[in-house]
N, C-alpha and C positions, 0 to 999 in steps of 0.2 A: 637203658633206653626202653621206653614204653612201646608196647605193641599197638597196632591199629585198633584192636578191640578195647584195650585200656583207654585209649584216647576217646573212642566213641562213647564209652561208659562215662568218662569225665564230662564230655560235652552234654550227654543226656542228663547228668546230675545238675549241671549248671543251668541248662534249659528248664528243668523241672523247678528249680529254685526261682528262676526268673518268672515263671508262670504262677508260682504259688505265693509270691510276695509282691505286693502292690508297688513297693518302692525299693530302690537300691542306690547305693553310693559307690563310686569308684574312687579308691584312695591309693596313696603311695605310703606304705609303712616301712619301706626299705630303710635300713640304717638304725632301726630300733634294736636295742640289745635284747637278749632273751628274757630278761626280767621285765622290761617294759612291754614286750610283745605279749608275755603272759598276763600282765596287768590289763592290757588292752582287751585281750580275749575274755578275761574275767568280767570286765565292765560290759562288754558286748553281751555276754551271757546273761548278766543281771538285767539288762535292758531289752531282752528278747530280740537281739540282733545277731544274725549269723554272719560271722566273718570267714571269708574264704580267699586264700591266696590262689590266683589263677594265672595260667599262661595266656597272654593276649590273643594268640591265634585260636586257642580253644574257646575263649570267651566270644570272639568274633563269630565262630561257627555256631555257638549256642544262640547268639543274637539272631543269626540267619535262620536257625532251626525254629525259633519261636515265632518268627514273622512279625515281631513287634516293631513299632516305630520309634527307634532309639536315636534318630537324627545324627548329630555330630559326635555322639559318644564313641562311635567306632573309630573316629579320627584321632581320639586322644589315647587310644590303647598303645602306649609306648612305655618302655622301661618297666618298672615293677608295678603290678596292679593287684590290689586286693578289693574284694567286693563285700560290701555290708548290705545284707538283705534284711528287710524289715517290713512290717505292716503298719508302722507308725511313721509317717513321712518326715517328721522333724527329729525323731529320736537319734539317728546317727549324727546329725549336725550338732545337736546339743552335746552328745558324747564327745565328738571330736573337739569341740570348743573347750569343754571341761578338761579333756585329756591334755590339750596343748598348753595348759597353764604350767605344766611341768616338762614339756617336750615340744620339739618343733614339728613332730609328726603325730598323727597322720596328716598328710596334705590331701586336700580334696581335689581330685582331678575332674570329677563330674558327678551328676546325680540324675536319677529319673524319679521324680516325685510328683504326685497328683497328675500323672500323664503328661508332664512337662519335662524338658531336658534343661539342665543347668550345667554350664561348663566353667571350670576354673575355681580356684581356692577363694577368690574374691566373692563368690556366691554364698559362702558359709554363713555369714551374718543373716542374710535374707532367708536362708533355709531354716535357721533356728527359729525364725519368727512365723513360719508357716504353721498354721493350726491344723491339728489332726481332725479327723472326722468327728471323733467323740468331743473334742474341745468346741468345734463349731456347733454341734448339736446342743451342747450345754449352754453356749451363748444364745442360741435360738430359743431354747426353752426358757431361759432367763428373761429374754425380751418379751416372749409371749405371756409369761406369768406376771410381769410387771403391771400391765394395765388391769388385769383381773384383780391383783392385790389392791390396786388403788380404788377400784369400784367397791370391793368388799369393805375396805377401810372406810370409805365415804358412807356406805350404807350403815355400817355399824355406828359410826360417830353421829350420823344424821338421825338414826333410830333413837338414840338417847335424847337428842334435842326434841324430837317429835313427842316422845313419851313425856318429857318435862312440860312441854306446852300443853299437852292433853291434861296432865295432872293439874296445871294452873287453871285451865278453863273449867275443869271439873270442880275445883275448890271454889272458884268464883261463882259458879252457878248453884252451889250448895247452900 
């Protein structure tokens, strides 16, 4: 049995991870055998996702300690809960989807992504489609570059035509 100090330390660790990661997913990985659990942990590590199995009561206290707006996530803290902490909003959703090609777990209980709360496994597909900040910035830069490329292209092709016309006029006048 853990002492009160041990529990306080665990709550502090969870709260710190909640504060240090912009996004997190609540999942149920119960029922995975040791080999699959190890495989899931390895995949999380590769994708820079921290996987932590938690007691629901300690997670609730960590939520309270951070003072964050986690909405209905507190209400779904039942049975087995694991938390996937990440700074890339869609990474855990993509990992879960990929992992479930060979297993029924993990099951998505809920997620906190882009300051929004998602409840239920049926949200998984939508969460995989959410673009990360870097992906959105890439899209924006691409959109901004497109008109500039068109203008430069037009100037380059038009410049050749103008040069040709000037040469023709020069030859005619000679």
